[in-house]
C-alpha positions as CSV (number, residue, x, y, z in Angstrom):
1,M,15.1,110.7,45.7
2,E,18.6,110.0,44.5
3,I,19.2,108.9,40.9
4,H,22.4,107.1,40.2
5,K,23.7,108.0,36.8
6,P,26.2,105.9,34.9
7,D,29.8,107.0,35.0
8,H,30.0,107.3,31.2
9,W,27.7,107.3,28.2
10,P,27.5,103.9,26.5
11,S,29.3,103.5,23.2
12,T,27.9,100.1,22.3
13,V,24.5,98.5,22.3
14,E,25.8,95.9,24.8
15,E,26.9,98.7,27.2
16,A,23.5,100.4,26.9
17,K,21.7,97.1,27.7
18,T,23.9,96.5,30.7
19,I,23.1,100.0,32.0
20,Q,19.4,99.5,31.5
21,E,19.5,96.1,33.3
22,N,21.2,97.7,36.3
23,L,18.8,100.7,36.3
24,R,15.7,98.5,36.2
25,Y,16.1,97.9,40.0
26,Q,15.7,101.6,40.7
27,V,12.2,101.8,39.1
28,I,9.6,102.7,41.7
29,T,6.5,100.6,41.2
30,T,4.5,101.8,44.2
31,D,2.5,105.0,44.6
32,K,4.6,107.4,46.8
33,L,2.7,110.6,45.9
34,P,1.0,112.5,48.7
35,E,-2.7,112.0,49.0
36,T,-3.4,115.5,47.7
37,I,-2.0,116.6,44.3
38,Q,-2.4,120.3,43.7
39,Y,-0.5,120.7,40.4
40,V,0.6,118.8,37.3
41,A,3.0,119.9,34.6
42,G,3.7,119.1,31.0
43,V,7.0,119.7,29.2
44,D,7.9,119.6,25.5
45,M,11.1,120.2,23.6
46,G,11.8,120.4,19.9
47,F,14.7,121.1,17.6
48,L,14.9,123.3,14.5
49,E,17.6,124.0,11.8
50,D,19.1,120.5,11.9
51,G,19.4,120.6,15.7
52,T,21.2,123.9,15.9
53,I,18.2,125.6,17.6
54,S,16.2,124.2,20.4
55,R,12.8,125.2,21.8
56,A,11.2,124.2,25.1
57,A,7.9,124.9,26.8
58,V,6.3,124.0,30.1
59,A,2.8,124.3,31.4
60,V,1.7,124.0,35.0
61,L,-1.9,123.2,35.6
62,S,-4.0,123.0,38.8
63,F,-5.3,119.5,39.6
64,P,-7.9,118.1,39.3
65,D,-9.6,120.9,37.3
66,L,-6.6,121.3,34.9
67,Q,-6.7,125.1,34.8
68,I,-3.5,126.8,33.5
69,V,-1.5,128.2,36.4
70,E,1.7,129.2,34.6
71,T,3.5,128.7,31.3
72,A,7.0,129.4,30.0
73,D,8.8,128.8,26.8
74,W,12.4,129.3,25.7
């Protein structure tokens, strides 16, 4: 899948709305996943010290029994 990113970050509300309006046509509304899903993942990110330190974590689980396969944090 190719995601088209805007050329620049919006600096006004109007610019942001225009970008969102253009991106809405790229939303996939039909199920395109394979019939068999083997894994799912969850990701979380947080900030400490007024945003000067960031922390992230990911967990990969088997599906459908949701047993932890692998985790990582930074």
